[in-house]
Structure formats: C-alpha cells, structure tokens
All heavy atoms as TSV, in Angstrom:
chain	resi	resn	atom	element	x	y	z
A	1	MET	N	N	3.977	-4.186	11.248
A	1	MET	CA	C	5.061	-4.268	10.311
A	1	MET	C	C	5.105	-5.593	9.655
A	1	MET	O	O	4.665	-6.623	10.246
A	1	MET	CB	C	6.508	-4.125	11.157
A	1	MET	CG	C	7.580	-4.207	10.209
A	1	MET	SD	S	9.135	-3.785	11.169
A	1	MET	CE	C	10.282	-4.338	9.835
A	2	ILE	N	N	5.590	-5.599	8.434
A	2	ILE	CA	C	5.595	-6.820	7.695
A	2	ILE	C	C	6.652	-7.711	8.299
A	2	ILE	O	O	7.778	-7.337	8.557
A	2	ILE	CB	C	5.965	-6.530	6.160
A	2	ILE	CG1	C	4.842	-5.664	5.612
A	2	ILE	CG2	C	6.129	-7.871	5.425
A	2	ILE	CD1	C	5.091	-5.114	4.210
A	3	ALA	N	N	6.351	-9.058	8.558
A	3	ALA	CA	C	7.247	-9.901	9.285
A	3	ALA	C	C	7.894	-10.965	8.384
A	3	ALA	O	O	8.949	-11.565	8.708
A	3	ALA	CB	C	6.477	-10.548	10.373
A	4	ASN	N	N	7.355	-11.217	7.162
A	4	ASN	CA	C	7.896	-12.303	6.321
A	4	ASN	C	C	7.426	-12.149	4.937
A	4	ASN	O	O	6.690	-11.155	4.635
A	4	ASN	CB	C	7.411	-13.630	6.903
A	4	ASN	CG	C	5.959	-13.836	6.938
A	4	ASN	OD1	O	5.210	-13.440	6.040
A	4	ASN	ND2	N	5.435	-14.251	8.088
A	5	ASP	N	N	7.933	-12.924	4.029
A	5	ASP	CA	C	7.734	-12.835	2.591
A	5	ASP	C	C	6.219	-13.008	2.255
A	5	ASP	O	O	5.808	-12.332	1.259
A	5	ASP	CB	C	8.574	-13.813	1.769
A	5	ASP	CG	C	10.011	-13.427	1.784
A	5	ASP	OD1	O	10.390	-12.279	2.020
A	5	ASP	OD2	O	10.883	-14.312	1.604
A	6	GLU	N	N	5.490	-13.849	2.959
A	6	GLU	CA	C	4.134	-14.016	2.690
A	6	GLU	C	C	3.379	-12.651	2.936
A	6	GLU	O	O	2.497	-12.292	2.198
A	6	GLU	CB	C	3.539	-15.078	3.543
A	6	GLU	CG	C	3.739	-16.478	2.946
A	6	GLU	CD	C	3.097	-17.555	3.994
A	6	GLU	OE1	O	2.247	-17.195	4.847
A	6	GLU	OE2	O	3.311	-18.657	3.724
A	7	GLU	N	N	3.691	-12.072	4.036
A	7	GLU	CA	C	2.986	-10.827	4.407
A	7	GLU	C	C	3.404	-9.686	3.400
A	7	GLU	O	O	2.548	-8.868	3.006
A	7	GLU	CB	C	3.378	-10.371	5.788
A	7	GLU	CG	C	2.759	-11.231	6.858
A	7	GLU	CD	C	3.102	-10.801	8.265
A	7	GLU	OE1	O	3.656	-9.696	8.498
A	7	GLU	OE2	O	2.777	-11.559	9.242
A	8	LEU	N	N	4.626	-9.772	2.968
A	8	LEU	CA	C	5.107	-8.849	1.942
A	8	LEU	C	C	4.247	-8.929	0.686
A	8	LEU	O	O	3.716	-7.993	0.077
A	8	LEU	CB	C	6.606	-9.030	1.583
A	8	LEU	CG	C	7.080	-8.256	0.371
A	8	LEU	CD1	C	7.045	-6.764	0.600
A	8	LEU	CD2	C	8.530	-8.749	-0.012
A	9	GLU	N	N	4.109	-10.086	0.200
A	9	GLU	CA	C	3.241	-10.377	-1.051
A	9	GLU	C	C	1.839	-9.990	-0.802
A	9	GLU	O	O	1.197	-9.391	-1.759
A	9	GLU	CB	C	3.258	-11.893	-1.423
A	9	GLU	CG	C	4.705	-12.309	-2.028
A	9	GLU	CD	C	5.063	-11.410	-3.237
A	9	GLU	OE1	O	4.204	-11.116	-4.061
A	9	GLU	OE2	O	6.300	-10.994	-3.279
A	10	ALA	N	N	1.276	-10.267	0.376
A	10	ALA	CA	C	-0.114	-9.793	0.646
A	10	ALA	C	C	-0.218	-8.285	0.614
A	10	ALA	O	O	-1.222	-7.823	0.087
A	10	ALA	CB	C	-0.530	-10.414	1.973
A	11	THR	N	N	0.751	-7.630	1.211
A	11	THR	CA	C	0.746	-6.172	1.241
A	11	THR	C	C	0.868	-5.635	-0.186
A	11	THR	O	O	0.151	-4.647	-0.521
A	11	THR	CB	C	1.802	-5.689	2.138
A	11	THR	OG1	O	1.688	-6.138	3.450
A	11	THR	CG2	C	1.817	-4.151	2.157
A	12	LEU	N	N	1.772	-6.117	-0.951
A	12	LEU	CA	C	1.915	-5.755	-2.367
A	12	LEU	C	C	0.649	-5.869	-3.144
A	12	LEU	O	O	0.293	-5.084	-4.033
A	12	LEU	CB	C	3.129	-6.477	-3.003
A	12	LEU	CG	C	4.486	-6.055	-2.496
A	12	LEU	CD1	C	5.546	-7.008	-3.113
A	12	LEU	CD2	C	4.802	-4.672	-2.660
A	13	GLU	N	N	-0.010	-7.011	-2.999
A	13	GLU	CA	C	-1.346	-7.264	-3.685
A	13	GLU	C	C	-2.390	-6.241	-3.241
A	13	GLU	O	O	-3.095	-5.705	-4.064
A	13	GLU	CB	C	-1.782	-8.656	-3.474
A	13	GLU	CG	C	-3.147	-8.989	-4.121
A	13	GLU	CD	C	-3.219	-8.588	-5.624
A	13	GLU	OE1	O	-2.188	-8.825	-6.269
A	13	GLU	OE2	O	-4.209	-8.043	-5.980
A	14	ARG	N	N	-2.353	-5.957	-1.927
A	14	ARG	CA	C	-3.303	-4.971	-1.477
A	14	ARG	C	C	-3.044	-3.612	-1.999
A	14	ARG	O	O	-3.992	-2.873	-2.375
A	14	ARG	CB	C	-3.274	-4.999	0.098
A	14	ARG	CG	C	-4.359	-4.185	0.760
A	14	ARG	CD	C	-4.370	-4.489	2.231
A	14	ARG	NE	N	-5.547	-3.709	2.813
A	14	ARG	CZ	C	-5.389	-2.903	3.864
A	14	ARG	NH1	N	-4.236	-2.904	4.618
A	14	ARG	NH2	N	-6.423	-2.285	4.375
A	15	ILE	N	N	-1.837	-3.240	-2.125
A	15	ILE	CA	C	-1.432	-1.966	-2.795
A	15	ILE	C	C	-1.859	-1.928	-4.212
A	15	ILE	O	O	-2.516	-0.915	-4.638
A	15	ILE	CB	C	0.141	-1.719	-2.736
A	15	ILE	CG1	C	0.590	-1.419	-1.260
A	15	ILE	CG2	C	0.583	-0.589	-3.627
A	15	ILE	CD1	C	2.126	-1.428	-1.099
A	16	ARG	N	N	-1.704	-3.027	-4.930
A	16	ARG	CA	C	-2.191	-3.035	-6.364
A	16	ARG	C	C	-3.635	-2.893	-6.442
A	16	ARG	O	O	-4.168	-2.213	-7.270
A	16	ARG	CB	C	-1.619	-4.356	-7.009
A	16	ARG	CG	C	-0.209	-4.418	-7.338
A	16	ARG	CD	C	0.239	-5.607	-8.098
A	16	ARG	NE	N	0.049	-6.851	-7.348
A	16	ARG	CZ	C	0.987	-7.420	-6.699
A	16	ARG	NH1	N	2.142	-6.866	-6.576
A	16	ARG	NH2	N	0.781	-8.542	-6.088
A	17	HIS	N	N	-4.311	-3.529	-5.479
A	17	HIS	CA	C	-5.830	-3.554	-5.447
A	17	HIS	C	C	-6.303	-2.055	-5.226
A	17	HIS	O	O	-7.201	-1.582	-5.958
A	17	HIS	CB	C	-6.311	-4.475	-4.370
A	17	HIS	CG	C	-7.927	-4.360	-4.198
A	17	HIS	ND1	N	-8.764	-4.929	-5.089
A	17	HIS	CD2	C	-8.593	-3.726	-3.283
A	17	HIS	CE1	C	-9.955	-4.686	-4.743
A	17	HIS	NE2	N	-9.902	-4.018	-3.603
A	18	PHE	N	N	-5.735	-1.402	-4.297
A	18	PHE	CA	C	-6.054	-0.035	-4.043
A	18	PHE	C	C	-5.726	0.899	-5.214
A	18	PHE	O	O	-6.427	1.822	-5.489
A	18	PHE	CB	C	-5.442	0.472	-2.735
A	18	PHE	CG	C	-6.089	0.046	-1.494
A	18	PHE	CD1	C	-6.920	-1.077	-1.463
A	18	PHE	CD2	C	-5.806	0.739	-0.254
A	18	PHE	CE1	C	-7.579	-1.428	-0.295
A	18	PHE	CE2	C	-6.439	0.334	0.912
A	18	PHE	CZ	C	-7.293	-0.771	0.876
A	19	GLN	N	N	-4.540	0.627	-5.853
A	19	GLN	CA	C	-4.170	1.482	-7.001
A	19	GLN	C	C	-5.208	1.225	-8.095
A	19	GLN	O	O	-5.554	2.273	-8.740
A	19	GLN	CB	C	-2.829	1.079	-7.479
A	19	GLN	CG	C	-1.654	1.555	-6.563
A	19	GLN	CD	C	-0.364	0.967	-6.924
A	19	GLN	OE1	O	-0.229	-0.090	-7.424
A	19	GLN	NE2	N	0.694	1.773	-6.622
A	20	ARG	N	N	-5.661	0.058	-8.277
A	20	ARG	CA	C	-6.759	-0.165	-9.368
A	20	ARG	C	C	-7.948	0.593	-8.934
A	20	ARG	O	O	-8.612	1.125	-9.805
A	20	ARG	CB	C	-6.975	-1.705	-9.492
A	20	ARG	CG	C	-5.851	-2.360	-10.199
A	20	ARG	CD	C	-6.230	-3.787	-10.511
A	20	ARG	NE	N	-6.538	-4.697	-9.412
A	20	ARG	CZ	C	-5.681	-5.388	-8.774
A	20	ARG	NH1	N	-4.370	-5.406	-9.086
A	20	ARG	NH2	N	-6.073	-6.145	-7.721
A	21	GLN	N	N	-8.341	0.536	-7.725
A	21	GLN	CA	C	-9.560	1.261	-7.245
A	21	GLN	C	C	-9.414	2.809	-7.497
A	21	GLN	O	O	-10.380	3.415	-8.052
A	21	GLN	CB	C	-9.853	1.039	-5.748
A	21	GLN	CG	C	-10.393	-0.384	-5.507
A	21	GLN	CD	C	-10.681	-0.631	-4.010
A	21	GLN	OE1	O	-9.809	-0.501	-3.182
A	21	GLN	NE2	N	-11.882	-0.882	-3.803
A	22	VAL	N	N	-8.323	3.305	-7.240
A	22	VAL	CA	C	-8.092	4.690	-7.539
A	22	VAL	C	C	-8.120	5.053	-8.983
A	22	VAL	O	O	-8.726	6.030	-9.456
A	22	VAL	CB	C	-6.778	5.301	-6.846
A	22	VAL	CG1	C	-6.484	6.703	-7.277
A	22	VAL	CG2	C	-6.874	5.174	-5.285
A	23	ALA	N	N	-7.459	4.270	-9.753
A	23	ALA	CA	C	-7.520	4.367	-11.240
A	23	ALA	C	C	-8.889	4.331	-11.769
A	23	ALA	O	O	-9.313	5.166	-12.622
A	23	ALA	CB	C	-6.621	3.302	-11.922
A	24	HIS	N	N	-9.722	3.416	-11.251
A	24	HIS	CA	C	-11.128	3.345	-11.592
A	24	HIS	C	C	-11.911	4.609	-11.211
A	24	HIS	O	O	-12.652	5.161	-12.051
A	24	HIS	CB	C	-11.793	2.091	-11.020
A	24	HIS	CG	C	-13.260	2.000	-11.290
A	24	HIS	ND1	N	-13.743	1.654	-12.532
A	24	HIS	CD2	C	-14.321	2.206	-10.498
A	24	HIS	CE1	C	-15.046	1.652	-12.504
A	24	HIS	NE2	N	-15.404	2.008	-11.310
A	25	LEU	N	N	-11.647	5.140	-10.069
A	25	LEU	CA	C	-12.266	6.304	-9.626
A	25	LEU	C	C	-11.940	7.542	-10.511
A	25	LEU	O	O	-12.871	8.330	-10.823
A	25	LEU	CB	C	-11.834	6.700	-8.205
A	25	LEU	CG	C	-12.535	6.077	-7.043
A	25	LEU	CD1	C	-11.898	6.371	-5.700
A	25	LEU	CD2	C	-14.011	6.506	-6.964
A	26	ARG	N	N	-10.703	7.544	-10.997
A	26	ARG	CA	C	-10.318	8.603	-11.863
A	26	ARG	C	C	-11.154	8.606	-13.209
A	26	ARG	O	O	-11.358	9.636	-13.815
A	26	ARG	CB	C	-8.805	8.511	-12.255
A	26	ARG	CG	C	-7.955	8.903	-11.071
A	26	ARG	CD	C	-6.474	8.908	-11.472
A	26	ARG	NE	N	-6.228	10.190	-12.121
A	26	ARG	CZ	C	-5.559	10.277	-13.309
A	26	ARG	NH1	N	-5.130	9.157	-13.881
A	26	ARG	NH2	N	-5.345	11.468	-13.829
A	27	LYS	N	N	-11.474	7.383	-13.671
A	27	LYS	CA	C	-12.318	7.173	-14.897
A	27	LYS	C	C	-13.761	7.575	-14.679
A	27	LYS	O	O	-14.322	8.136	-15.600
A	27	LYS	CB	C	-12.172	5.849	-15.386
A	27	LYS	CG	C	-10.724	5.529	-15.873
A	27	LYS	CD	C	-10.696	3.986	-16.356
A	27	LYS	CE	C	-9.284	3.705	-16.730
A	27	LYS	NZ	N	-9.203	2.287	-17.112
A	28	VAL	N	N	-14.347	7.256	-13.512
A	28	VAL	CA	C	-15.741	7.404	-13.428
A	28	VAL	C	C	-16.244	8.575	-12.646
A	28	VAL	O	O	-17.407	8.989	-12.849
A	28	VAL	CB	C	-16.329	6.142	-12.741
A	28	VAL	CG1	C	-16.039	4.865	-13.611
A	28	VAL	CG2	C	-15.878	5.935	-11.321
A	29	GLU	N	N	-15.363	9.232	-11.846
A	29	GLU	CA	C	-15.786	10.299	-11.010
A	29	GLU	C	C	-15.606	11.604	-11.914
A	29	GLU	O	O	-14.502	11.958	-12.245
A	29	GLU	CB	C	-15.039	10.486	-9.739
A	29	GLU	CG	C	-15.439	11.614	-8.808
A	29	GLU	CD	C	-16.941	11.584	-8.535
A	29	GLU	OE1	O	-17.442	10.757	-7.826
A	29	GLU	OE2	O	-17.635	12.621	-8.994
A	30	THR	N	N	-16.703	12.311	-12.200
A	30	THR	CA	C	-16.607	13.535	-13.011
A	30	THR	C	C	-16.276	14.768	-12.258
A	30	THR	O	O	-15.908	15.780	-12.831
A	30	THR	CB	C	-17.921	13.657	-13.810
A	30	THR	OG1	O	-19.044	13.753	-12.865
A	30	THR	CG2	C	-18.210	12.537	-14.722
A	31	ASN	N	N	-16.526	14.785	-10.923
A	31	ASN	CA	C	-16.337	15.974	-10.154
A	31	ASN	C	C	-14.924	15.898	-9.421
A	31	ASN	O	O	-14.738	14.974	-8.689
A	31	ASN	CB	C	-17.459	16.146	-9.077
A	31	ASN	CG	C	-17.359	17.329	-8.262
A	31	ASN	OD1	O	-16.333	17.519	-7.632
A	31	ASN	ND2	N	-18.411	18.130	-8.204
A	32	PRO	N	N	-14.054	16.820	-9.692
A	32	PRO	CA	C	-12.671	16.692	-9.084
A	32	PRO	C	C	-12.738	16.744	-7.554
A	32	PRO	O	O	-11.918	15.959	-6.942
A	32	PRO	CB	C	-12.004	18.054	-9.671
A	32	PRO	CG	C	-12.703	18.285	-10.916
A	32	PRO	CD	C	-14.133	17.919	-10.724
A	33	ALA	N	N	-13.552	17.448	-7.014
A	33	ALA	CA	C	-13.649	17.518	-5.500
A	33	ALA	C	C	-14.121	16.206	-4.945
A	33	ALA	O	O	-13.501	15.673	-3.960
A	33	ALA	CB	C	-14.561	18.665	-4.976
A	34	ASN	N	N	-15.076	15.618	-5.570
A	34	ASN	CA	C	-15.593	14.239	-5.110
A	34	ASN	C	C	-14.486	13.187	-5.371
A	34	ASN	O	O	-14.349	12.279	-4.553
A	34	ASN	CB	C	-16.801	13.907	-5.884
A	34	ASN	CG	C	-18.004	14.697	-5.418
A	34	ASN	OD1	O	-18.062	15.330	-4.366
A	34	ASN	ND2	N	-19.156	14.649	-6.293
A	35	TYR	N	N	-13.776	13.369	-6.421
A	35	TYR	CA	C	-12.649	12.392	-6.719
A	35	TYR	C	C	-11.594	12.516	-5.630
A	35	TYR	O	O	-11.226	11.485	-5.057
A	35	TYR	CB	C	-11.978	12.600	-8.081
A	35	TYR	CG	C	-10.669	11.914	-8.149
A	35	TYR	CD1	C	-10.666	10.565	-8.384
A	35	TYR	CD2	C	-9.468	12.645	-8.028
A	35	TYR	CE1	C	-9.456	9.877	-8.482
A	35	TYR	CE2	C	-8.309	11.985	-8.138
A	35	TYR	CZ	C	-8.306	10.536	-8.309
A	35	TYR	OH	O	-7.056	9.935	-8.341
A	36	ARG	N	N	-11.180	13.699	-5.277
A	36	ARG	CA	C	-10.138	13.864	-4.196
A	36	ARG	C	C	-10.689	13.291	-2.888
A	36	ARG	O	O	-9.890	12.672	-2.130
A	36	ARG	CB	C	-9.750	15.300	-4.073
A	36	ARG	CG	C	-8.806	15.782	-5.177
A	36	ARG	CD	C	-8.196	17.105	-4.875
A	36	ARG	NE	N	-9.172	18.192	-5.052
A	36	ARG	CZ	C	-9.537	18.740	-6.208
A	36	ARG	NH1	N	-9.024	18.162	-7.364
A	36	ARG	NH2	N	-10.470	19.663	-6.248
A	37	LEU	N	N	-11.893	13.560	-2.579
A	37	LEU	CA	C	-12.534	13.060	-1.340
A	37	LEU	C	C	-12.543	11.440	-1.341
A	37	LEU	O	O	-12.217	10.870	-0.305
A	37	LEU	CB	C	-13.874	13.549	-1.095
A	37	LEU	CG	C	-13.959	15.035	-0.674
A	37	LEU	CD1	C	-15.393	15.481	-0.669
A	37	LEU	CD2	C	-13.358	15.291	0.741
A	38	SER	N	N	-12.910	10.972	-2.457
A	38	SER	CA	C	-13.033	9.472	-2.530
A	38	SER	C	C	-11.673	8.786	-2.570
A	38	SER	O	O	-11.525	7.783	-1.992
A	38	SER	CB	C	-13.793	9.051	-3.874
A	38	SER	OG	O	-15.086	9.552	-3.784
A	39	ALA	N	N	-10.700	9.404	-3.230
A	39	ALA	CA	C	-9.427	8.825	-3.430
A	39	ALA	C	C	-8.507	8.967	-2.306
A	39	ALA	O	O	-7.603	8.187	-2.053
A	39	ALA	CB	C	-8.714	9.350	-4.694
A	40	SER	N	N	-8.717	9.988	-1.465
A	40	SER	CA	C	-7.682	10.407	-0.441
A	40	SER	C	C	-7.462	9.238	0.583
A	40	SER	O	O	-6.289	9.059	0.988
A	40	SER	CB	C	-8.151	11.644	0.299
A	40	SER	OG	O	-9.320	11.489	0.967
A	41	GLY	N	N	-8.531	8.600	0.981
A	41	GLY	CA	C	-8.360	7.499	1.961
A	41	GLY	C	C	-7.532	6.313	1.356
A	41	GLY	O	O	-6.636	5.795	1.971
A	42	PHE	N	N	-7.840	5.971	0.092
A	42	PHE	CA	C	-7.022	4.947	-0.618
A	42	PHE	C	C	-5.502	5.394	-0.716
A	42	PHE	O	O	-4.715	4.557	-0.543
A	42	PHE	CB	C	-7.549	4.692	-2.062
A	42	PHE	CG	C	-9.022	4.000	-2.014
A	42	PHE	CD1	C	-9.994	4.615	-2.517
A	42	PHE	CD2	C	-9.133	2.707	-1.437
A	42	PHE	CE1	C	-11.285	4.062	-2.616
A	42	PHE	CE2	C	-10.376	2.028	-1.430
A	42	PHE	CZ	C	-11.460	2.753	-2.020
A	43	LEU	N	N	-5.299	6.582	-1.124
A	43	LEU	CA	C	-3.977	7.067	-1.356
A	43	LEU	C	C	-3.196	7.098	0.042
A	43	LEU	O	O	-1.993	6.723	0.023
A	43	LEU	CB	C	-3.945	8.477	-1.933
A	43	LEU	CG	C	-4.555	8.490	-3.361
A	43	LEU	CD1	C	-4.728	9.900	-3.947
A	43	LEU	CD2	C	-3.683	7.613	-4.336
A	44	ALA	N	N	-3.802	7.490	1.069
A	44	ALA	CA	C	-3.189	7.462	2.428
A	44	ALA	C	C	-2.805	5.973	2.799
A	44	ALA	O	O	-1.711	5.837	3.303
A	44	ALA	CB	C	-4.073	8.076	3.383
A	45	GLU	N	N	-3.753	5.135	2.473
A	45	GLU	CA	C	-3.415	3.660	2.891
A	45	GLU	C	C	-2.338	3.146	1.975
A	45	GLU	O	O	-1.470	2.366	2.455
A	45	GLU	CB	C	-4.701	2.902	2.712
A	45	GLU	CG	C	-4.639	1.497	3.252
A	45	GLU	CD	C	-4.316	1.328	4.735
A	45	GLU	OE1	O	-4.487	2.379	5.520
A	45	GLU	OE2	O	-4.046	0.184	5.158
A	46	ILE	N	N	-2.293	3.501	0.726
A	46	ILE	CA	C	-1.210	3.091	-0.111
A	46	ILE	C	C	0.077	3.639	0.348
A	46	ILE	O	O	1.059	2.833	0.425
A	46	ILE	CB	C	-1.434	3.593	-1.657
A	46	ILE	CG1	C	-2.684	2.750	-2.265
A	46	ILE	CG2	C	-0.222	3.453	-2.462
A	46	ILE	CD1	C	-3.136	3.360	-3.539
A	47	ASP	N	N	0.191	4.810	0.750
A	47	ASP	CA	C	1.408	5.470	1.303
A	47	ASP	C	C	1.855	4.733	2.553
A	47	ASP	O	O	2.942	4.356	2.729
A	47	ASP	CB	C	1.176	6.907	1.725
A	47	ASP	CG	C	1.092	7.833	0.473
A	47	ASP	OD1	O	1.495	7.414	-0.738
A	47	ASP	OD2	O	0.674	9.006	0.619
A	48	ARG	N	N	0.837	4.374	3.416
A	48	ARG	CA	C	1.196	3.638	4.705
A	48	ARG	C	C	1.788	2.311	4.363
A	48	ARG	O	O	2.799	1.911	4.894
A	48	ARG	CB	C	0.007	3.543	5.539
A	48	ARG	CG	C	0.271	2.983	6.972
A	48	ARG	CD	C	-0.983	2.589	7.680
A	48	ARG	NE	N	-1.670	1.495	6.998
A	48	ARG	CZ	C	-1.301	0.169	7.013
A	48	ARG	NH1	N	-0.224	-0.163	7.580
A	48	ARG	NH2	N	-2.046	-0.642	6.402
A	49	MET	N	N	1.177	1.596	3.495
A	49	MET	CA	C	1.612	0.260	3.128
A	49	MET	C	C	2.893	0.296	2.399
A	49	MET	O	O	3.788	-0.586	2.623
A	49	MET	CB	C	0.519	-0.454	2.302
A	49	MET	CG	C	-0.622	-0.860	3.080
A	49	MET	SD	S	-1.820	-1.864	2.132
A	49	MET	CE	C	-2.404	-0.687	0.944
A	50	GLN	N	N	3.192	1.269	1.545
A	50	GLN	CA	C	4.457	1.371	0.846
A	50	GLN	C	C	5.552	1.609	1.867
A	50	GLN	O	O	6.681	1.074	1.608
A	50	GLN	CB	C	4.351	2.414	-0.216
A	50	GLN	CG	C	3.602	2.018	-1.486
A	50	GLN	CD	C	3.444	3.126	-2.436
A	50	GLN	OE1	O	3.416	4.231	-2.149
A	50	GLN	NE2	N	3.318	2.642	-3.774
A	51	LEU	N	N	5.314	2.376	2.911
A	51	LEU	CA	C	6.284	2.611	3.885
A	51	LEU	C	C	6.584	1.289	4.604
A	51	LEU	O	O	7.787	0.968	4.895
A	51	LEU	CB	C	5.877	3.690	4.863
A	51	LEU	CG	C	6.756	4.017	6.031
A	51	LEU	CD1	C	8.083	4.474	5.502
A	51	LEU	CD2	C	6.163	4.997	6.945
A	52	GLU	N	N	5.601	0.527	4.895
A	52	GLU	CA	C	5.868	-0.778	5.502
A	52	GLU	C	C	6.661	-1.725	4.657
A	52	GLU	O	O	7.599	-2.412	5.072
A	52	GLU	CB	C	4.509	-1.482	5.873
A	52	GLU	CG	C	3.843	-0.996	6.980
A	52	GLU	CD	C	2.659	-1.898	7.420
A	52	GLU	OE1	O	2.544	-2.988	6.954
A	52	GLU	OE2	O	1.815	-1.369	8.151
A	53	VAL	N	N	6.413	-1.652	3.377
A	53	VAL	CA	C	7.200	-2.498	2.370
A	53	VAL	C	C	8.602	-2.006	2.362
A	53	VAL	O	O	9.583	-2.828	2.459
A	53	VAL	CB	C	6.569	-2.440	0.897
A	53	VAL	CG1	C	7.559	-2.990	-0.113
A	53	VAL	CG2	C	5.213	-3.131	0.970
A	54	ARG	N	N	8.809	-0.623	2.321
A	54	ARG	CA	C	10.178	-0.098	2.318
A	54	ARG	C	C	10.968	-0.589	3.567
A	54	ARG	O	O	12.117	-0.888	3.475
A	54	ARG	CB	C	10.121	1.364	2.174
A	54	ARG	CG	C	11.457	2.078	2.195
A	54	ARG	CD	C	11.183	3.547	2.239
A	54	ARG	NE	N	12.372	4.245	2.689
A	54	ARG	CZ	C	13.329	4.737	1.841
A	54	ARG	NH1	N	13.204	4.654	0.564
A	54	ARG	NH2	N	14.362	5.388	2.331
A	55	GLU	N	N	10.300	-0.513	4.714
A	55	GLU	CA	C	10.955	-0.808	5.949
A	55	GLU	C	C	11.283	-2.246	5.984
A	55	GLU	O	O	12.452	-2.627	6.376
A	55	GLU	CB	C	10.005	-0.488	7.150
A	55	GLU	CG	C	9.924	0.994	7.446
A	55	GLU	CD	C	8.838	1.315	8.490
A	55	GLU	OE1	O	8.208	0.393	8.981
A	55	GLU	OE2	O	8.722	2.484	8.720
A	56	PHE	N	N	10.502	-3.163	5.528
A	56	PHE	CA	C	10.745	-4.570	5.444
A	56	PHE	C	C	11.901	-4.887	4.483
A	56	PHE	O	O	12.799	-5.574	4.832
A	56	PHE	CB	C	9.539	-5.325	4.967
A	56	PHE	CG	C	9.716	-6.819	4.830
A	56	PHE	CD1	C	9.772	-7.703	5.921
A	56	PHE	CD2	C	9.854	-7.428	3.618
A	56	PHE	CE1	C	10.010	-9.000	5.754
A	56	PHE	CE2	C	10.149	-8.749	3.422
A	56	PHE	CZ	C	10.198	-9.569	4.501
A	57	LEU	N	N	11.895	-4.283	3.328
A	57	LEU	CA	C	12.907	-4.519	2.297
A	57	LEU	C	C	14.289	-3.947	2.700
A	57	LEU	O	O	15.285	-4.314	2.158
A	57	LEU	CB	C	12.538	-3.956	0.931
A	57	LEU	CG	C	11.309	-4.805	0.325
A	57	LEU	CD1	C	10.904	-4.058	-0.986
A	57	LEU	CD2	C	11.694	-6.208	0.051
A	58	SER	N	N	14.258	-2.915	3.601
A	58	SER	CA	C	15.540	-2.355	4.051
A	58	SER	C	C	16.313	-3.220	4.938
A	58	SER	O	O	17.517	-3.027	5.142
A	58	SER	CB	C	15.291	-0.974	4.666
A	58	SER	OG	O	14.696	-1.116	5.916
A	59	LEU	N	N	15.659	-4.248	5.499
A	59	LEU	CA	C	16.285	-5.108	6.456
A	59	LEU	C	C	16.772	-6.411	5.761
A	59	LEU	O	O	15.980	-7.009	4.953
A	59	LEU	CB	C	15.409	-5.447	7.614
A	59	LEU	CG	C	14.954	-4.232	8.513
A	59	LEU	CD1	C	13.975	-4.779	9.480
A	59	LEU	CD2	C	16.217	-3.663	9.228
A	60	HIS	N	N	17.949	-6.895	6.080
A	60	HIS	CA	C	18.451	-8.223	5.639
A	60	HIS	C	C	17.690	-9.239	6.386
A	60	HIS	O	O	17.249	-9.112	7.550
A	60	HIS	CB	C	19.971	-8.281	5.820
A	60	HIS	CG	C	20.481	-9.500	5.231
A	60	HIS	ND1	N	20.519	-10.700	5.920
A	60	HIS	CD2	C	21.007	-9.710	4.034
A	60	HIS	CE1	C	21.135	-11.620	5.143
A	60	HIS	NE2	N	21.436	-11.066	3.910
A	61	PRO	N	N	17.390	-10.399	5.793
A	61	PRO	CA	C	16.725	-11.498	6.535
A	61	PRO	C	C	17.307	-11.834	7.923
A	61	PRO	O	O	16.574	-12.124	8.791
A	61	PRO	CB	C	16.735	-12.654	5.574
A	61	PRO	CG	C	16.854	-12.065	4.237
A	61	PRO	CD	C	17.642	-10.871	4.398
A	62	VAL	N	N	18.572	-11.746	8.033
A	62	VAL	CA	C	19.321	-12.016	9.306
A	62	VAL	C	C	18.825	-10.997	10.324
A	62	VAL	O	O	18.548	-11.325	11.488
A	62	VAL	CB	C	20.809	-12.047	9.140
A	62	VAL	CG1	C	21.423	-12.077	10.546
A	62	VAL	CG2	C	21.276	-13.211	8.285
A	63	GLU	N	N	18.687	-9.683	9.925
A	63	GLU	CA	C	18.281	-8.690	10.798
A	63	GLU	C	C	16.781	-8.862	11.209
A	63	GLU	O	O	16.404	-8.662	12.361
A	63	GLU	CB	C	18.387	-7.344	10.115
A	63	GLU	CG	C	19.829	-6.900	9.879
A	63	GLU	CD	C	19.909	-5.619	9.132
A	63	GLU	OE1	O	19.322	-5.611	7.979
A	63	GLU	OE2	O	20.580	-4.714	9.608
A	64	LEU	N	N	15.942	-9.391	10.317
A	64	LEU	CA	C	14.557	-9.670	10.602
A	64	LEU	C	C	14.438	-10.788	11.696
A	64	LEU	O	O	13.635	-10.683	12.602
A	64	LEU	CB	C	13.795	-10.106	9.352
A	64	LEU	CG	C	13.388	-8.990	8.430
A	64	LEU	CD1	C	12.881	-9.626	7.082
A	64	LEU	CD2	C	12.500	-8.037	8.967
A	65	ALA	N	N	15.236	-11.777	11.570
A	65	ALA	CA	C	15.282	-12.865	12.526
A	65	ALA	C	C	15.681	-12.393	13.858
A	65	ALA	O	O	15.170	-12.851	14.878
A	65	ALA	CB	C	16.229	-13.985	12.120
A	66	ALA	N	N	16.602	-11.345	13.979
A	66	ALA	CA	C	17.020	-10.862	15.248
A	66	ALA	C	C	15.874	-10.059	15.990
A	66	ALA	O	O	15.944	-9.904	17.141
A	66	ALA	CB	C	18.235	-9.942	15.022
A	67	THR	N	N	14.969	-9.539	15.195
A	67	THR	CA	C	13.820	-8.776	15.788
A	67	THR	C	C	12.784	-9.545	16.395
A	67	THR	O	O	11.862	-9.091	17.014
A	67	THR	CB	C	13.271	-7.739	14.839
A	67	THR	OG1	O	12.652	-8.448	13.711
A	67	THR	CG2	C	14.360	-6.764	14.379
A	68	ASP	N	N	12.742	-10.939	16.067
A	68	ASP	CA	C	11.664	-11.740	16.531
A	68	ASP	C	C	11.848	-12.092	17.997
A	68	ASP	O	O	12.724	-12.022	18.695
A	68	ASP	CB	C	11.691	-13.104	15.841
A	68	ASP	CG	C	11.207	-12.969	14.412
A	68	ASP	OD1	O	10.552	-11.865	14.106
A	68	ASP	OD2	O	11.506	-13.730	13.533
C-alpha cells in the first residue's frame, strides 16, 4: 500500500509510464491477438496501481498516521 506522498507520486509516474507503453503497443502491433497478449499484463498492473492510489487518496492524512 502507498504510505506517503512520495510513494503516491512514484506510483502515478509508473502508471503514466505503463499507459505510454500500452499506447505505443497500440500503434506498432498489427495483430489484435498479439496486442491483447502484450497489453494485458500492463493493463492489469495499471489497474492494481490505480486501486492502491484510490485507497491512499480515500484516507485523510490523520488516518494514515494512525495506521503506522
């Protein structure tokens, strides 16, 4: 789980990086089946990280401090 603002920023940057990779794959992969196979791992990781971001942002900083 994301524990602080630094980790939040790192996770958001990682999401952006993976999104750029998937966007690039969409441009260069000509076979739809190969595209889905190549992109599926990135998309699953993006989903997982977005859930972590959502969980972090749903907590007030005081609540985060209480979980330490």
